[in-house]
N, C-alpha and C positions, 0 to 999 in steps of 0.2 A: 320410612313412612311415608303415606302422599300427604304430601306440602303443598302440590299444585293449585295456586290460583286463578278463577278467570279474573283479569282486572281489563276486559275487552272494555266496558261499557262507562268504564272510568274516565272522569276528565282528567284531574286534576291530583288524584294522591297516588298512584301505585307505588311511588318508592316509598311512602309514609305507610301503604296496607303492609307492604313487606317487611319494613320494621316491626311494626305491631305484631305479625304475623312471626315472626320470627323470634319475638320476646315471649310472644304465648307458648312458644315450642319449647321453650328454655324451663319448663315448668315440667317435672314427674309424676308419670302416674301412679296413682293410688288404687289397690284395687277393692274390691267389698268387700265387707265384712267377714262373708262365708268364705271367702277363697284369697283372705289377707296374707300375703306374703309381704316378707322384706324389700324395702325399695330403697334406694339410696335416693334421696330428695335431691341431689345435687346430679344425677345423671344425666342430664339433657345437657349440662355444662363440663361435663368432660373435657370437652375439647379447649379447656380454657387453664391455664395454671391455678393452681386452689388458692395460694393469696389471690389471684386478681377476683376469684370470685368471694370469699372470704370479704373484699375489700367492697365488693360492688355489692351484695346482701346488705351489709350492714348499713352502706349507705342509703343504698332506696329504701330499705324496709324494715330496717333496724332489727334482722336475721344472723345472730352470733355462730357460725362456723365455730369458735373456739372458746375456750374457758378464758377465765378473765386471771391476768396476774396474780392475784391477791392468793387466789387458791391455789398456784403453784407455789408461791412464797413459803406458804404455810405448809405446805409440802418439804420444802426444800429447809425449813426450820427444826421440822420432825425429822428429817435423816431419813426421807424417802427419795428425794431427789442431790442424788451427789453434786458434786464440784469438780470431777472431773465429765461428766454428763453435761454439764454446762460448759464447762469449758467447749467440749467438743462439738455442739448444738452451737455456741457462738462464732467458732473457727469455719464453719459452715456457711456460716448469713454472712452475704454482702456489705451490709450499710452498718452493724452493730460490732464486727471480729475487734474492732480496736479494742471492746471493753475488755475492764476487769472483771471476772464473776462479782467482784464485793460494787464493784461498780455498776454491771447491769442488775442487781439487785435492789439494790439501793434505788435506781432509776424506775425501775419497774412495781416499787412501794409506793413510790411518787406522782406514778403520772395517773394523769383524771382519768377520770370515768366520762367517756363519748357520751353528749348529752344525746336522747333522741330524737330525730327528726325526721316531719313527713314532708312531702316536698306537693303533694296536690294543693290543689287550689283550694279547695273545702278547708284542708286544714288552716289554709290563711285564713280564709274567712271563720273560722272560728278565734281565731288569736287576737282578731280584731275587733271581734262581735262578741257582747255580751247579752244578747235577746232572748239567751237561752239556757239556762243550766245543761239541758242536755249535749251530747258529743253530738255534732251532728253525721261525721264519719262513721261513729260507732252505729246511730241510729240505720242511715242507709244501707251500713251493709249488712245489718241483720235483715233489714228490711228485703234486701237483695238476694240473701241466703233464704229466707222464709221460703221466697219466690221458687227458688233454684230444687228447694226441697220439693215444692209440690210439683214442680215442671218434670224431673228430672223419672218422680216417683210415676207419672204418668206418663213419660213419651220414653220409658226405659228400653221396650221391643221396637219402637219405630226406626227401620232402614234409615242409617244415618244421613245418606244421599238428600230427604226430603228435608234435612231439619237444617241445613245452612243458614244463619241468618234469625233461624225461627224463633231461638231462647228471645234475645233480645227485639223483636217483634214481638212475642207476647209478652214481655217485662213489661213493655210500653203501653199493651192494651189493660195490663193487669194495674200498673198506674194510674191509668186514665178513670178508675172505677173507682179508686181509692184515695178518698181525703184525709185518711188519718193523718199521713205523713204531714199534710198540711198546717194540721193544727195542733199535733206533736212539737212540730219543729216552730210553729209560729211563722208562718210565712205563708200568704193568702197565694192562694191559688196556685198550690207548688205543683201536683198531679195536675195540673193543665198546662203548667209549662212546660209540663214532661212530656204531657200529648202529643204537645206542638211541635215537638222535635221529628229530623226526617225521618222515614219510615224504614227506611234500609238502613243499617250499620254503616256501611260503605257511605252513605250519603251523609251522617253522621258526622264520621271521620274528617271527612271534607270540609265538612261548615267547622269544625272544630280547629283544624290546622288554620284555616283561614284567620277565625276569631282567636285565637290566642298569639297569634304569630311566635311562636317558640323558636327557637334557631334547630334547625336538623339534630345538633349531636344530645341536645338535651331530650329528643322525646323516647331512646329506647330507654330511660333512667325514670324519667317521668312516666312510661306505661307500664313499667316492673314495676314501679309502687305501686299505682291504681291493679294490675294484677295480683299481686301478691296479698292485698289489705283480702282477698275472698282466697287465699290460696288452697283451700281446701276444696273449693271449687273446682279453682281452675288444674288441681289436681285430678276429679273427677272428670272435667273435661278430658287430660290428658288420657287418661285411661280408656276411657272409649273411644276415642281418635286410635289411641294404641291395639285398642282388639277390632277396629276395623281396619287397620293397615294387616295385623293377623290373617283376617279371615279375607283377604283383597276387595275389602269395600271401600268408597272414598270415606276420609275423612271429612268432621265438620265443626262447627262452633269454633275456629279457628281464632276468630275477632268478638265472639259475642262479650263477653263478660268483659272487654277491655271498653268495649260498644256501650256496653248498660253504664260501664263507673264515667266514662269520657262524658255521658248524657247528662249526668247529676252537676258533673266540673262543666259542663256549658249554660246549665239551667242556672247555677249558683253565680255562674260569672255574669252572665245577662241580664239576671234579677239584681244583682249588687249594682251593678252597670246602669241598670233604670232606675234605681230605690236611692245612692246616696251617689254623687258621682264622684264628690270630693271622696268618701271613703274606697271606692271602686280604684281613685288611681293609686290612692296610698298603697292596698293591699296589692295589687295589682305588682304594683312598682316592685314590692321584697317579693313577690313569687319569682317575677322575668328574671330577677336578680339572683336569685339561689340556681335555680336550672339554668342563668349563663355561666355561672363562675361555679357551677358542680367538681371540674377539676379540685379545683384547692381543697376542698371537704374530702375526696376520692385517697389525695394525699395523704390530709393529715391522718385519714381512719387507717390508711396502710402503713404510717411512721408509728400509729399505736399498737396494730395488729403485729409488727414485725418484733415489738418482746414478747407477744403470747406466743406468735412460732416459733421461736428461741423454746420457751417455756417445755412448748409440744413437744417441740422435740429433743429435748432434752429425757422428757420423761419416756419417749419413746426409747431412745438411745438406752435408759437405766432397763428397760425389759428386752431391748433387741439382746444389750451386753448377755445375762440371763439367759437367753434364748440359742446365743450361740455358742456360748461353755456347755449346755446340755446337747446340739448340735454334731457337736466337738469330740466331746468324751466317748472311746471307745463303746461300742456296743459288747456289750459279754457273749465270749464264746459256748454259745450251749451246743452240748452233745448234739449228732442228729439223731433226732424221732420220727418216727414215723407217723405221721398226723391222722389223727381221729377226729376231729370237729373242727372244722373252718368257719367261724361265724362270722359272715359280711353285715356290718352295722353302716347307716349313713353317717355320713362325714360329719353331720353335724358335733358341736362341741360339746354336747352332753352326751354324746356316747364316748366318747375319749375316757373319762372318768372308769365309766364299768366296763369297757375291751377292756384296759389296765390290769382290773381285779379279776378279771373270767381268765387273761392271761399268765394271772402270775399262782394259779393252781398247780396248772400240769402244762410240763413241757410239750403233751400231746395236742396242744390248742393253739390254735391260729385263728388271728383275726386281722380282718381286712376292711377298706375304707370303702365307700363308694356313692355315688351320688343315690338319694335315697328311693327315688320313682326307677332307680333298676334298669333306667335305658330303655324304661316302656311308654311308646307316645301316646298314651290310652286316655280316653273319657269313659269315667263307668257309666253304665246306661242299664232301666229293666226294659224287658221286652214289653212292647203296648202300653208305656208306661210314658210320660213325658219327662220323668225325674233322669235328669243327667249330670256329673261333675267330672271337670276335670281333675286328673292324677299325675300331672306333669307340672316341670318348671313353667310360670308366669308367661315368659318369653318365649314359649314356642306353642304352637296348636297344634290339638291330638290328631294324631294321622288312624289311631286305631278304636275301634269302640268295643268295651269289654263288659258282656252279660251273664249274671249266674246263670245257669241253667235247671229248669224244673225249681224254681222257687215260687213255695204255695204260695199262693192270693191272700191266704189268710194270715202267712206272716208280714206281708206289704199291709193289707186291710190295717191287722193289728199292732203292728207296729207304727203305721200314720197315724192313726190316731190317736195310741198314746204318746208319740213322740210331736203330734201337734197341742197337745190338751197340757203338755211339759212346759212347749214353749210359753203358754200363757203366765206361767209362773216363774220363766228363767229369766226374762229380762226386764230392765227395770222400768226400759221405756211401757212396759204393759203392765207391771204388778201393781202401781197404784190404783190406774181404773180399776182391775178387775175385781181387788180387796171391795170397793166402793159398788161395783153391781154383783159380786156375786157374794159378797157378807160374807154369815159365818160359816157357808162350804169352804171362801178362799183362805181363811183363817184356821181351817182345821185341816187344809191341805198345807199349809205355811206351817204350821206347830208340826205337822208330821214329819214335813221334811226337814225339819230342823232338831228332831228328837231320833228319825229313822231314815236318817238321808240314803238313797241310793242313783244309780247312775241313770241319769237321764234318756230317752231314748232316741236313735239316730237311725233313721230309715234305712240311708242308702248303706252304711254301716250293718246294719242287724241281716239284709239280704244279700250282701259280701261274705258271709261266712260258708262259704262252699269251697269244695277246689274243682268245682267242674265247671268250665266256662266257655262260651261262644265270643273269639273273635272276629272281627268283620271289619273291613274296610269299605267304605262306602256303599254301605247295606249287604256287602259279599263276605261270607266267609271266608278264612283264611284257606289256603292249601296247603297240605302236609311239608310242601315245598318254601311256599311262603314264610309260614311257621319256623322252618328249620333256619329260617333266612333270620329270622328275628332274633332267635337262640343261640347263632353264631357270630351276630354282632355284640351280644351283650357278655358272651361267653370270652371274646378277645377283648373286650372291657376288663374284663374281671381278671384277668392275664394272670389264671392260674397254671401253672407250670404241671403241676399233682393234686390230687383231687382225694376226700380224705372219704371215710365212709358214709360221714355226714355233714351236706354244707348246709349250713343255719342261714336264711337270709332275713335278715332282721328289719322289719318296717318300723318305723318309730311314730306316738302319738302321743300327745299330753288327751289327760281328764280332767276337767274342772268344771265346776258349776255355775249359773250366773254371770257369765263371761262375755259379755261383746267381742272381746277381741279374741276367743277361744283359739281361733284356728289360724292367730298368730304364734301359738305353742307347738300348731300342729307341726308336719313336715312340710318345708318349703319349696321341696323338690316335689311333691307331689299336689302343689296346688294349694295348698293350706287345707289340706286332709290328712287324715289317716294313713300311713305306707301299707296298712292291711289288704287291698287290693291288690296293689303291685306286687308284693312278695307271694301272695298266694296264686296269683295269675303268673309269674312266672316258673313259682315253682313245679304248676299245674306243666307247663310247656317242657320246663327239662327231664321232668318225670316221665314223658309222655313215650311209648316204646317207639309210636311211628316217626316224633321226630329223632329218635336217638338213633332209629335204624339210617335216618336223614342224614343225620350228621354225618355217621360212621362213612354212610359212601362217599363224602366230603373228605374223610380222614381227620374228621374232628370225635376223635372217641371218647363219650364219657363210662368210667368205666359200669361195669352192671352191678359192681357191689354198691355205689354212689349214689344216694338220695338228699335230693334238695328238699328242705324241710323250711316251713315257713313261721315265722315268731313275729311277735310284736312287744316294743319295747316301751313302757309307758313311762314318759319322762316324767311325769308329778312325783312319780315312789318307784324309780329304775327298779320295778320289776319287769322281767321278761318273760314272755309266754307262748309254750309253743302250740302253734295250732294247728299241730298233727303228731300222734302217738310219735313219741321217743323212747330210747330207753332211758334206764332210771339218774343212770350217772351225768346222764346232760343238763336234766332237772337240777340235783346239786349243785355243779357246776353253777349252772345259770342264778340259784339261791341265792348262794353264798359270793357271786356278785353285786349280786344286789344289796346283801346287806352291809357289803365291805364300804357301798358306794356310796349306801344312806349314809354310812356313820361319815364319813369322809368330807360329804358335802353338808353334813350338820355341824361339825367341827372347825371347817374351813371360813363357814357361814357366820361363826358365834352364835347359832341358834339353839343351841342344845349343848346343855354339861351331861356327864357321865349318867347322871340316871336319866335324863331322860331320853336318853339312845337306847336304852335299854325297851324304849316303849316305842321308836319310829315306826315298826310298819304299823302300828296302828294309827299312831298321830297321823302319817304321812297319808293315808289311807282314809282318815274323816276330813285329811284336810283337802283332799279332790273331790270329795263328796258334800263338801259343805258350801249352800250357795251365798252365806255370807263372807265367806273368803275373798280377801282384795289380792293376796299374794300367793297363788296357788304353787307358783315355783315363778325358778329368775329365767326361765328360757335361755337364751343365748349372751346374754348378759355378760359382759367383762371377756367375749371373744377377741382375738389380735392377733392370730397368726392363720395361716393355710400352708399344710407342709404336703407335698408329692413327691412320694418316693414309696421304696421297698418297709412293711412294716417292721421288716426283724432288726432294722440301724435304728427304731424309732421304741420297740417291744417294751424295754425299760426304763423307759426315759417318763417323770411325771411329769405331764404339762398343766397340770394344773384344773382342769377343764377348759380352757383360755384354745384351743387347737381346735382348728378341724383338718383333718387326717385323711386323707386320699392316698390308697397303695397306686404305683404306679414304679414299674419296674423295665428299664428303658432297654433292654436285652433281646425284650420280647417284642417292641413296638420299632420294628427295622424301620419301617416309611416313616415314623412320626407321627400318624395319625391319630395316637390315643394322647400324645401328649398335646395335640393341635385342639381336640375336644376340648382335655381338660382346661386348659388358657383360655379359651372362647366361651366356655359356659360352665363349670362350677366355681372357677376362678370370677365370674363378672358375677355371681349369685353371692360369695363369700361377700364383694369388696358391698354389695346391694345390704348385705344383713350387717355389715364392719358401719355402714354411711349411716342407716338408721339408727342403730344405737345411739353412735356417735353424737347425730340431729337432735334426737330425742333428749337428751342430756344435755347440750349446749344454747338449746336453742326450746325451751320444752312449750314454751309460749305460741309457738310460730309450727313448728314442725315434731314436735308432740301435743297427743289429742285429750291431754289433759289427765283430771281428778276424774277416776274409773266411776264412784260412786254417784259424782254427776251427769251419767251417762242415758241420751236416750236417743233410740235407733231411728235413723231415719228411713225412712223408703223401705225400712223392713231390714236393707242390707246395703244398703248405698256406704254408710258410715255412720259417725254420731255428733250432736251438739254435746257440749256440755252445760248442760240446765235444757233451757228451753230455745235456746237461741246462739245467735252471733255466728262464724263462719263452721262449715266442716271442718271437723277435729281431722287430722294426719296423723302418721307414725304412732308411736307406742304410749300406753298408759305412763303417768307418773307411778304405778305400783308397781310396774314392771322394770324400774330402772333405780327405784328408790324406795328404799327400805322405812323409811318416816325419820329417820338420824342422818341418814348418808346413802351417796350416790353408791350405789352396785356395779354402775356399770363405769368405766375408764375410758374416756375419750381415749382413742388411740387408732390411726392408719394402721392397715390392715398388712402386716410382714409376708408375702409369698415366699416361702423356700421351695424349690425346684430338685429333685436328683436327678439331673439331665446334662448332656454336652452344652456348652456354649454357642455351637454352629445351630441345635435344633433350638434354645431359647430366642437365639437373635432371629433364625426364620421367621417364627412365628410373630415376634415382633414389628416387625419390620412388614409383613404381609395382614395383621390385623389393626387397624384403624384404634377402635375400640381398645386392644391392648394395652396398643403404644401412648395413647393417649392415656390411659390410668398410671403410667409409670412415667412416661416425661413429664408430667403434669404434676405428681407431686400425690395419687389421689391412692396411690399403694407404692408398699416397696418390692423390689424383687430381690430376690437373691439366686443364686447360683451354687448347688451344694456338691461339692466332690470328695475325693480322696484327699486330698491336698488340703481343704478349707472351704472357705464362706466367700463368694463375692458378690459384690452387687451392681448391678446395673445401675449406671448414671450418666446423664449427658452422654448419652451414646456409646458408652465403653463400661468394659466391666475392672471392677475399683475393688482391691482388699479388704475385705472387711476387719 
């Protein structure tokens, strides 16, 4: 990311500006609703040990990276955490290893809950003043948030280089004309005081530095507290800066949100100083003391969290022990069979159950795991139409564009009109106003949708239902040689030794109604979209006779008897739909796998008895069409491991739908390039998914998006408010991780298991800082898997599990 900051014109604060900019860069991006992908909210702090991040976030912003001890104590007494697991976790802890299990449990039970603590000056004003029953901090944050909603909705498409400092200056102008806050907070001429602040963010920061006289060491903690009061908008700014960097544009808005918050701190600081000097002296002394002595608070929190980390580790050990046992159980020896079907699924944990049931039906079936965008760096667009959509991971920029050939205009027009009207009734943000405006017409439509539910229209999905595609790069159609280059790269990554008569490429998508976070249930590798476009384009490419001839000239021969067939896995119902004609036997295999998967999921989640199971297909279909359904599916909840290795070693293993599975054969990867790609792309994506789910459970108030029933869309696609105000919410809705009685996701760091040599793994770890930081700083676990067992990379060396 371009983080350069021009400080040539600044007089006194270049060091502070750099400090504040670094604080702003610690916030992870959050993608818009229509492209919502999982993001590790701690991603920008991966260079720090996880223990340090947990302590700092708790101390500055009351954000919990860990579950409380009492939750695990209950699990221990219920037998879900063994004494052996706690002993092992204790022995690995530097300060608690002297405790016995009984001592540890008792001390955990008696550990007092840490009080919430805010270190802004505004919070100390609130503590000392009884002028108003309202929370000044909450009112100011809501005010800033509403302004940000307006600002980013209207400036979403402007070049970022024109907007540096613009957010702060526009907010200052907005406050100058708004007398509401002065009346609401009962502070005379409050808006004028803000209007009199310096006009530039840099000048304001310089003035705050001089007025507050804080020690240098306090500024990072203080600034983080201010910024994370608006974590949602800080995450949106981080996304805009991420996109600017992705497309080679200057980043912007590094300091604006902090400046806006500092502005109010300075206003209240000077107001109290002028109105009541005695109260100001007392308040300022308390505030200054807290910031000057922040390290003792960090130490106290770290000590408290040491118990939480041991419990967390013990729970992980329980899971990892069972996982290791499964991996070390010899795979059954199947007689050599001629493969009739090779089905390639996304590595998404929701495909693991379906793959297992598909394989169990016939020894002639193979399944493989591959990143769901199938290696295509594409965006979907329509010819002579502004509509376009990325179909690749959010960390990448599209290199190619794909367009359906000869799409009838009537399909685009009718689909767009139907889809637009459907959106009117789809989102809670618009449902009530439309009912008021449309009256009985709206009521009739809602009743109809309730009694006779149907799928809503998605324009780009509708027009993408074709096998004829135009593939372009920078406006020019790819030549046959360029298409062959693309096909050859994908085939190399697939790593097939032989090809079956039918190779099924299975994208996936979720279907549900009235869900602002629907994209989070689609394919994250496709940018929060259905993978249908990717599998259709790739199958068309690999079935192209000219491309095959070019590949044959390069000694990459595809059998004439092999045909690539696109399919789509609906993760809400676990139905797999073939997108072209194939023999009846394949449809029967897929249907049987669907039925078995539906039953397994229903039973494991205690959602159905034997009678209910008989009507599952109808129930699940109704669920995906029900506009009032708040929990259409559980998505990737309870994800816990990522296994990279040959499928034949895990074919018969039940991973309970908790594991990402990527096929890999080291014998076909002579230069290690495929493994390097897997550890620097899919592994990072699975970390993002894992940590988003963890954070949405441990810190749902700050890193989750709250109750989806109360959601209102902001700016059409930017994000959601919970209700009418407050901060922009990020992360997953409560209903995606909680069933109303208990959490459906168990927070656990991802265990990555790789079937590759230690030498190859060490080379990649040492070459790529992101990979090394995730492992060395405790964000993920890395296991090396071989015929001799499992070893874990820890502190720069391998240790036998």
